[in-house]
N, C-alpha and C positions, 0 to 999 in steps of 0.2 A: 504494499500500500504506500502511496506517496501523498503528501499534503502540501498545499500552497495557499498562502494567504494572498488572494488576489484583491483584497482591500488595499494592500500595500504595494504588491508587485504591478498591478494594473497592466497586465500583458495585453497587447493589441489584440482586438477581436474576441476577448474572453469576457465573460460576465464579471461583474464586481461582486465578489463574495469569497467564501471559503470553499476550497476544492479538495476533494479526496479522490484519488484514482485507485480503485480496487482492481488488483491483477489476480486473476484465478489461474495461475500458472504462467508460463512464458507466452506473452501476447504475440510474439513473432512465431510461435509454433502452434498456432490455432487456438490459443486459450482466449477466453473472454476478458475484456477490461471494462469495468463499470465506472462511469463518472458520477460522482455525487456532489451536488452543490448546495450550499446554504446561502441564500441571498435574501435581502430585505424585500418587503412587499412590493415596492415600486420596481425593483429590478426584476422580480418574479413576473410582474405584469408586463414589463417590457419584453421579456423573453417569450412570454405566452403570445403576445402580439406578433413578435418576430416569427415564431413558429406557425402561427395562423396565416401570415402572409406567404410564407414558403409553401405551405399546404395548398393554398389557393392557386399557386402558379404550377404545381406538379401535374403533369400529364403521365399516362402510362409509359409513353416513350421517354420522358425525362427520368422517371423512376428506373427504367431498364438501363439507361445510360449511366445514371449515377451509381447504381449497384454494380454494374459491369466495371466501371473504372475504379470504384472502391475495392472491388475484389482483387484487382491487379496492383493496387497501391499499398494495401495495409501492411504488407511485409517489407516495403521499401524502408530502409533506414532513415531516409529523409522525411518520411511521413510523420507528421506531428512536430518536426524540427523546422523544415523550410516551407512546408505547405501542409494543410490539413483539410478536414472534411468540407469546410466552407468554401475552400478553393474549388473543390469538386462541384458542389452545389452551384456556386456562381458561374463556373465555366459552362455548365449544362443549361441552367435556367436562363441566364443572362446573355450567354454567347452561343447557345445551341451546339455546344461540343457534343459529340456522339460517342467517341471512342478514346482509347488510351493515347493514340498518336495525337489527336486533336487536344487532348488535356495537356500533354508534354509541350506542345506548341504554345498553348495558352500560358502555361507557366513561364516559358522563355519571354513571352511578350509582356507579361505583367510583372516582371522583376523590376 
């Protein structure tokens, strides 16, 4: 398990709150990782609104592309270091990226 105080760290693109990452084995060897956040009511509402907006934009094709790209990225050592899930979501939803090649190209352009 790992812990971060994002009230202090204020990492870009992460919620403001307390974070626990619970690892159920080695995440790079197919184990689950569970994110647990403790946030204040206004941050919670902001996150709920954010998720609702993403949900409105998701189409079956977007879901397929997101899951396909994520399945190819999650073992990459750079995943969660130099890019993350939101990069995948944004590339697909906002830029109509459909595959891993398009995602890699998207990352190069957005650096």
